[in-house]
N, C-alpha and C positions, 0 to 999 in steps of 0.2 A: 346214381348212373353212375358206371366205371368211370375214371377218371385215370390219363395213361399218364406215365410219369419218367421220367432219366434214368433209365438202367444204371442201377447203382456194383461196384462188385464185390462191394460189402466187407465186413472187416475181414475176412480171410485174404480177397485180394489186394486190401489194402497194407495189408503184415508182410504178404509178397512183394508188393511192390516198396514197401521201406525197405526190404531185404536186398532187395537185387538192386536197388539205388545206393545203400549201402555197399553193398559187393562191386558195385560196378567204381566205385567214388576209391575203394580201396584199391583193386585192382589198376586203376588207370596210376595214382599215386605211387604203387609201391613200384610200377613197370617203369615208371619214370626214375622215380631213386634207384632202383636197379640197376638201369642201364646207365645211369652217371656214376654210382659207384662202380660199376662192371667195368667203365671206361676208363676211369682213374685207375685201376688196379692195371687194367693190362697196357696203357701209358708206362706206368711205374715199372712195369716189369719187363716191358720192349723197350723202355730206356736204359734198365738196368745189362741185359743183353748185350745192347749194341756199345754200349760202354768195354765192356768186358773182352769183345769180340775188336773195338777199333784199338784199346791198349795190346794186346798179345799182337793184332797185324800188322800195328806200329813197331812194336816191339822187333819181331821176326824178320822182318822185310828192310830194317833200317839196319839187319847186321850182313844182308846180302850185299852182292855185287851188284849194280845197274843189272846186268846181263842176267842175274838169277830172278831179278825180282818179279817180272812178267809172270813167270812160271809159278811162284811162289806165292805171289797173289792168286793166282787162277787157284791153286791147292785149298788157300783160306778159302776162298768161295764154300757156300754151304749152301745149303735149299732154305737158308729164311736169309741170310743176305751175300750179293755179290759184289767182291772187292776186284779191283784194278790199280794199277801204278800209271802214275800218270805223267812222270818223269817232273821234269820242270817248268811243264806249261801248266799255269796257273787256273782252275777252273772260273774263268770268267762269269758262267752265267750267275754262280752262287758269291760273286764277288757283292759285296755293300749290301746283304741281307740282315736284316734286324737281328739280334738273337730272342727269338721267339721263346714258345714256353716246351717247345722239341728242347734245344737247346740248353735251356736251362736243367733240364730234368738228367740231361745225357752228362754235362757238367757235376751234377750233385750226388751223380753216383763215382767218377772218377773227376776230380778236382786237376789230378794231371792233365786234362786233355784241353786244361784251358790255356799253356802256353804252348799247345800245334795247331794255332790260327785255326778255329774248328770251326766249319760251317754246315748248317744243318738246315734243309729247308720241308717242311711237311705240306704237300699240295693234294688237294681232292680230285679225282680221278672219276667221275660218276659219283659211283655209293661208298668207295672204297677211299681212305685218304692213302699215298705214299709216302715214303718219306726214303731222302735221297741227301749226299752232303759229300764234305771231303774236309781234311786236315795234312797239314804242313808236316812232312818227318824233318828230321834236323839237320841232314842236308839240302833242303827247302826244296826239294820233292814235295810230290804231291799222293797220295792216295785216295784214290776216289772208292766209294763206299753205297747201294744201294738195300732197301730192304724189297728182299725177294715177295713176302707177302706183304698182305694189308696193314697198313701199324693198327688199325682198329676199325668196325664197324659203323661207318656213318650210320644205320639203321637198325633200329630194333629185334633182337633175334627173335625168329619168330616161334622159334620152339621153345623158347625161354616162354611166351607170351599162350603159347597151348600149356607148358607144361603150370602156368598162375590162372589158366582158365579152370583147368582138370579140378583141382581141389575146390575151386567157388562155386562149379556146378553140383558137386557132390555135397557139397556144404549146403545148397539154395534146396534140392531135395530132400537132408537128410529136416533140415527147418522146417521145410512144408511138411513134412509127418507131423514133426513137432509140435506144429500151429494145427492142424487138423486136429492133433490127440489134445491139444491144450484148449480149443475151441467146439471141442465135442458137447461139453456142457450147455454153453451159448445156443447150440443147435436145437439142443431139446427143449429149452426156456420155450426157443422161438417157436416150436412145433406144439409144445403147452400152451402158448399163449391162446392160439388158434381154437382150443378147445376150454378157454377159459366159461366153466360156469353149464359145461353137459358132463357134468361128474366123474370127470378124471382124477386120478389119485395125483397125491404131490409126488412131486420129482425128486429125487435124491440128492443130496448137498453131494457137487463130487467139483473136483477144479481150485482153481485157483483161490485162494482168498476172499477178491473181492466176487467172485466168479459165484460161490457160497454162500453169503450173503445178499448176494443179490437173487437167488434162488431160496432162502432162507426167506424173504421179504413178498419174495413173489409167493411162495406156501400160501405165506401167512394172508396175503392181498387174497390169493384165490382161496381161501376156506372162509374171509367177512365174503367175499361173494357169492359163495354158498348157501352161507347161513341167511343172508339178503335173499336168495331166489327160494329156498325155501319158504321161508317169511312171509312171501309175495303171493306164492302159488295158496300157500294157507286163507291170507286174507282174500285173494283172488274167488278161492270155494266159498268163502263165507260170504262175501260181498255178492256173488253171484244168485246163491241160496235168498238173501233176503233182500235183494233185487226182484227176484222172480216172483218172489212169494206174493208180495202187497200185488204187484201186477196180475195175477194169477185169478186176486181177490178183484180186484178192478173188472177185469176183464166177467167174469161170474156177475156182476154187478152190473155193469152194462149193458146182460142180456136182459137184464129186468125192465130197465128204459122203455116207459111205453111208445116216446114221442122217436117215432124212425128216424129225422133227422139229425136231432142230439143220438141218436144210438150212435148211428153209423160215426157220426163227430168223434165220438167218446172211443167206438173201435177203433179208428184211423189215428189217434193218439199214444192210444196203448201199443199195437202194433207198433207203432213208430220208436217208440219208446225201447220196446221189447229189441227194434232193429240196434240202436243204439248201442243198450246194457249187450250182446252180441258181438257190435263191435268193436265197441272197450272190450270186454273182456277177451274177446279174441286178438286184440291186437298186443295187449298188456301179457298175453299168456305166449304172442310169439319166440319171446328171446328164448326161453328154453324148451329145446326144440328136440323132443324125446322120438320122434316117427322117422325111420332109418330108410333108406334111399333103397324103391323097388325097380324093378326094370319092368317099365308099363308102354302100354298105347296109350299116347298122348293123344290122337289123331278120334279113336272113338271116344275117350274120355271128354273130349270137345263136344264131340259131337253130342252126346247125351247131355248133358249139359245145355245145348242150345235145343235140344228137343223140349227137355223138361220146360226151359222160359219159354217155348212157344204154348206147350201147351197150357201156360197160364198167363196168356195172352200177348206176350211182348212179341214184336214186329222181330226177329233173329234167324237168319240162314247161316248153313256151315256151307262153307264151298272148299273144306280143303282135301288135305290126302285124307285117304279110305284108312291105312296105317303106316303108324309112325311112331318107334318107340325110343323110350330112350330110360334113364336110372334117374329115377323124382322121388319126391314126397309127394305123395298120392292125395294125402287131404289139404294139406298147404296150395298146391295146383290146383285142386279142384276148385279153394273158396279164392285163389286169385282170379280164374279163368270167370267164376261167378260173381266178384267185382267188376271186373272188365265190361263185363256184358250188362250188368244194372245199371254202368255208369253211364253205356252209350245207349241204353234205353231209355236212362233218362234224361240227358241233354239231346240225344240226338232221334229219339224216337225210333230209329231202325238200327241194327246190328247185324253187321256180316262178318264171320266167322269162318279163320283159317289157322290150320296148319302145317308149317311143312318144312325143308332142312335148308341152309343155306350155310355151305360148309361144315362145318365144322358147329352148326349151332341149329338147335332146333328152335324155332320160333313161331309161336303163338299172337294170331293179329286180330285184331278188333277194330274193325271203320266202323264210324259211324256217319250221319249227317248231320250234327249240330254247327252250335257256330264256334266249333273248337275253342282253342287255347291264346291268349295273346303268346308272342314268343319271348316274353320276357319273363314269363309265368309259369314254364312249363317246367321247371326244373323246381318250383316251388310249391308244386302242387302235390308233387311229391313227399311232403313233408306232412307227421302229422298233425292234424286239426287242421290244415289249409285249406282253405275255402273259397272262391273265387267270389263270393257275394258279400261284402261286411258286412252287408244288415241283417245278415241270416234273415232271411226270409221263410215264415210260416210253410211256405209250399216249395222249399228247400227241401231234400230230404238226406239225412245222415250228417253226421257229423264231420268229415272233413279224414277219414280212416281208410275209407276203400284203395287208395292207390298206394297209401301209405302200408294197407296191408299186402300188395303187390311187390311193390320195392323189398319187403318184408323176405318177400318168399326168393324173388331174385337173386336177394343178398343170399339167404341160407343154400342155395344152387350152384354160387359163384357166375350167376349172370348175369343181364341187366334189363331193364325196365325203359325202353325208348316212348318221347312220345314225340307227335310231330303234327303239324298241320296237313292237311291232304290240299293238294291246288284245287279241287274242283269242290274242297266244301268240308268241313270235318274234322274230326282227332281221327289221330292212325294212332293205335296202343299198341308196341310189340315187346311182348316179353319173350327175353333171349335168354335160354337157357343151353349149356351145355350137351351135347347129342353123348359125349365120351364125359362123363362127372369126374372132375379131380378129387372130388371129395369121397369117390369109391375105392 
C-alpha cells in the first residue's frame, strides 16, 4: 500500500537554498563592512574640511577689529558650517568635555588647532549625528561653529542596500538557470529509473564527470536487468510448457480411472496444480508489463466478470455503477478483479462487487461475509506466498499469490489496494486506481 512521506525540496531546491544562504551571509557581511568603512571615510573627510574651515576662519577673524567680526563670521558661514563670533564669553556647555574621537581627527589634520583650546562635541539627534564646538582666538575671544549637515548617517543607506540586493538577485536567477542545466541529466536519470526493465534505450552520457559516471553505471545496470528479464522470460516459457505437458497427460489418464471417487480426487488435484502453475507464471511474468494503457469501461468489465463467476456457481452480485471509464491495463485489471472475487468466494461464500468514483480515484470494491483478517496481518497478506494458515491444509486453495498479484496491478497503475474488516463482519478489498492515470 502507498506510504505517505515527508515532502522533499529535492536536490535542486537544496542547491538553491545553499546559494541563497551564501548570498544572504555575503550580503549582510559586506553591508556591515561597507557601512563601517563608509562612516570612517566620511568622518575623515568631514574632519579634514572642518579643520581647514576653522584655520581659515580663525586667521581672517583674528585680523579684523571686534566690531567687524560678527559680520565676517556671518560671511564665513556656508551651507555646511555655521560660524559665530562669541566675544570673550566662554562656551560654558563645552567646558570640561573630554577630547574624543572627533577632536582627535580634527587636530590630526591641523595640528595648529591644538593651541586654540579647541572644543568639539559630537551628539546624536534622532538618527543623525550633529557636530558643534568652539575654539579660542589669540586675543582670548571665542569662535563658535556648528555643522549644518549631519556629520554622518547612523543608519545604513537603503539605496546602498538596494544596490547590493540587485546583483545578488541577478546572480540568484542566473545560478538557478545554471543549476537547472547542470541537473538536467539527473532528471533524465530519475525518469529512466521509473522505466527500468521496460525496454527503454540507454541514456546519453552528459553532464559533469560524476553524473556521467553515474549514468554509465546506470546504463550497465539496465543492460544487466534486461538480460535477466529476457532470460527469465525464456525460462518461464520453458517451465510453463514443461509443467503443463505432464499435467495434460495426467488429465487424460485421470479420465481412464474407473473409480468415480478416485477420479474426482485426481481431477481436483490436477485442477489445483494447474491453478498453482498459472498463478506462479502470472505473478512472475508481472514485472515485464508489455500491456499498454487503454481507455476502458471498468464497470462493464467488472459486471461481466461477476456474471461469469455466477454462471460457474459462485454467489456473487454486482451493485456498482453501470458505466465508468478509466485508462487501465485491461488484462491485469481483469486478473485482479477475478482474484479478489475468487478470494471472497473462497473465504466468505458470498461476494458483492461495486465500481464507483471517489474524487480522483476509481474504486473497485469487493465485500465478503467471511471471518475477515486480523488487523495486524492486513499488510502481510499482500506479500507474495503469504498465507494465514501456516499448516497449509489440503482444503485451502492457492499458494498465497492472489492478493500479491492484485498489489502488483495496483502498483503498475500508480494506485493502491486497501484491505479492511467490515463492522458487520467480513473483509472489504478496495482496489483504488487513478481516474486520470499519471502514466498516460
